[in-house]
C-alpha positions in Angstrom: 12.9 0.2 -13.1 16.4 1.6 -13.2 19.4 -0.4 -12.1 20.4 2.5 -9.8 17.1 2.3 -8.0 17.3 -1.5 -7.7 20.8 -1.3 -6.3 19.8 1.3 -3.8 16.9 -0.8 -2.5 19.2 -3.9 -2.2 21.9 -1.9 -0.5 19.7 -0.2 2.1 17.1 -2.9 2.9 17.3 -6.6 3.6 14.8 -9.3 2.7 12.9 -10.5 5.7 9.4 -11.8 6.6 6.7 -9.2 7.3 5.8 -9.4 11.0 2.0 -9.7 10.6 2.1 -11.4 7.2 5.1 -13.8 7.5 4.0 -15.5 4.3 5.4 -12.5 2.5 9.0 -11.3 2.5 10.0 -7.7 1.7 13.2 -5.7 1.5 12.9 -3.7 4.8 15.2 -1.1 6.3 16.6 -1.9 9.8 17.1 1.8 10.7 14.3 4.1 9.5 15.7 7.5 10.4 19.0 7.2 8.6 17.4 6.0 5.4 14.8 8.8 5.6 17.5 11.4 5.8 19.5 9.7 3.0 16.6 9.6 0.5 15.6 13.2 1.3 19.1 14.6 1.3 21.7 12.7 -0.8 19.2 11.9 -3.5 17.0 15.0 -3.8 14.8 17.1 -1.5 11.7 16.6 -3.6 11.9 12.8 -3.4 9.1 11.2 -1.4 10.0 9.6 2.0 11.0 5.9 1.8 7.6 4.5 2.4 8.7 1.5 0.4 11.3 0.4 3.0 8.8 -0.4 5.8 5.8 -2.7 6.4 3.3 0.0 7.6 0.4 -1.0 9.8 -2.3 -0.3 7.2 -0.6 -2.4 4.6 0.1 -5.2 7.0 -3.6 -5.4 8.1 -4.9 -5.2 4.5 -2.4 -7.8 3.3 -3.5 -10.1 6.2 -7.1 -9.6 5.3 -6.5 -10.4 1.6 -4.4 -13.4 2.5 -7.2 -14.7 4.8 -10.0 -13.9 2.4 -8.6 -14.8 -1.1 -12.1 -14.9 -2.6 -11.9 -11.1 -2.5 -9.3 -10.9 -5.3 -9.1 -14.4 -6.8 -9.5 -14.3 -10.6 -9.9 -10.5 -10.5 -7.9 -7.6 -11.8 -6.5 -5.7 -8.7 -5.1 -2.2 -8.3 -2.9 -1.5 -5.3 -2.9 2.3 -4.9 0.2 4.0 -3.4 1.8 0.6 -3.1 4.9 1.4 -1.1 6.8 -1.9 -0.7 4.2 -3.8 -2.7 3.1 -5.8 0.3 -0.6 -5.6 -0.5 -0.1 -6.2 -4.2 2.0 -9.3 -3.4 -0.6 -10.6 -1.1 -3.3 -10.1 -3.8 -1.1 -11.9 -6.3 -0.5 -14.8 -3.9 -4.2 -15.0 -3.3 -4.9 -15.7 -7.0 -5.6 -12.3 -8.5 -5.8 -12.5 -12.3 -3.5 -9.4 -12.5 -2.1 -6.9 -10.0 -1.2 -3.3 -10.9 0.8 -1.5 -8.2 1.1 2.3 -8.7 3.6 4.6 -6.9 5.0 8.1 -7.4 8.5 7.1 -6.2 10.9 5.4 -8.5 12.6 3.7 -5.6 9.2 2.3 -4.5 8.6 0.9 -8.1 12.0 -0.8 -7.9 11.2 -2.2 -4.5 7.8 -3.5 -5.6 9.4 -5.3 -8.6 12.2 -6.8 -6.4 9.8 -7.8 -3.7 7.4 -9.5 -6.2 10.3 -11.4 -7.7 11.4 -12.5 -4.2 7.9 -13.9 -3.5 7.6 -15.6 -6.9 4.6 -13.6 -8.1 3.9 -11.2 -10.9 3.0 -7.6 -10.1 3.0 -4.8 -12.7 4.8 -1.9 -10.9 4.0 1.5 -12.4 5.4 4.9 -11.8 2.9 7.7 -11.8 0.2 9.8 -10.1 -3.2 8.5 -11.1 -5.3 10.1 -8.4 -6.9 12.6 -10.7 -8.0 9.8 -13.1 -9.7 6.5 -12.6 -8.9 2.9 -11.7 -8.9 1.7 -15.3 -10.1 -1.9 -15.7 -9.5 -2.8 -12.0 -12.2 -5.0 -10.4 -10.9 -4.5 -6.9 -9.0 -1.4 -5.5 -6.7 -1.8 -2.4 -4.9 1.0 -0.5 -2.9 0.6 2.7 -2.2 3.6 5.0 -3.1 6.4 2.6 -5.0 8.8 4.8 -1.9 10.3 6.5 -2.4 13.9 5.4 -5.4 16.1 4.6 -4.4 16.7 1.0 -3.7 13.1 0.3 -6.9 11.9 2.0 -9.1 14.2 -0.1 -7.5 13.0 -3.4 -7.6 9.4 -2.4 -11.2 9.5 -1.3 -12.4 11.1 -4.6 -10.4 8.4 -6.5 -11.9 5.6 -4.5 -15.4 6.9 -4.8 -15.0 7.0 -8.6 -13.7 3.4 -8.5 -16.6 2.1 -6.4 -19.2 3.9 -8.5 -17.6 2.1 -11.5 -18.2 -1.2 -9.8 -14.8 -1.9 -8.1 -15.0 -2.4 -4.3 -12.4 -0.3 -2.5 -10.7 -1.6 0.7 -8.3 0.4 2.8 -6.1 -0.5 5.8 -5.8 2.3 8.4 -4.2 2.4 11.8 -6.3 5.3 13.1 -4.9 8.1 11.0 -6.6 11.5 11.7 -7.7 12.1 8.1 -9.6 8.9 7.4 -13.3 9.8 7.0 -14.7 6.8 9.0 -18.3 7.7 8.4 -17.9 6.8 4.7 -16.6 3.3 5.4 -17.8 0.0 6.8 -15.4 -1.9 9.1 -14.4 -5.4 7.9 -11.8 -6.4 10.4 -9.4 -5.1 13.1 -6.0 -6.3 14.1 -3.2 -5.5 16.6 -0.3 -5.1 14.2 3.4 -5.0 15.2 5.1 -1.8 13.8 8.6 -0.2 14.0 8.7 1.8 17.2 11.0 4.4 15.6 8.2 5.2 13.1 5.0 5.0 15.2 6.3 5.5 18.8 4.6 2.3 19.8 5.3 -1.4 19.1 1.7 -2.3 18.2 -1.0 -0.4 16.4 -4.7 -1.3 16.4 -5.4 -1.3 12.6 -8.7 -1.6 10.8 -9.6 -2.8 7.3 -12.4 -0.8 5.9 -14.6 -1.0 2.8 -15.8 2.3 1.2 -19.5 2.9 0.7 -20.3 4.3 -2.7 -22.8 7.0 -3.6 -23.2 8.8 -0.3 -25.2 12.0 -0.4 -22.9 15.0 -1.1 -19.9 12.9 -2.0 -17.7 14.4 -4.6 -15.5 12.7 -7.2 
């Protein structure tokens, strides 16, 4: 990670416990709209929004589930897809994963994941890149928090997760009722009422579900 990105994260986000997973501390922004405008404007218009600066509902629910069910990841190689702040990756590392790979397309997010992992005393391998057209590598578990927020993203993520499950890696996602989640392809594992920033979600609490993908459904592509 570049020193510039690390400095930016430290400057615009403060280390604080995650509301629904207080065992984990993250660099989080106090004021979402101003940071959103700053990263899209002053840095570059093609830079992704600062997903890394907030504890999104899907990630919080999935991190809570992993924390409460460490047997899911303990001793296994874990891939956290579209990691954002690294919340889910850190939860997996804390739960005893053998290794955790956190992948992001935003350089600031990669810096945030590294800083957040260090702040929580765990090792997470933060990686910059778009791997959705490939596979999950040697991952034995794939986790993804709040990734079904657009039609294009949902289609790519679903194909990736199907390939992972067919290769033997269970795929779990956390989702707060986004419109593009294909619920008929998933089994519900748990549901929580998760506190969220009102400025981002227009509510203070989102009902959020942890799902496990079913592999090999008829007509599934990937």
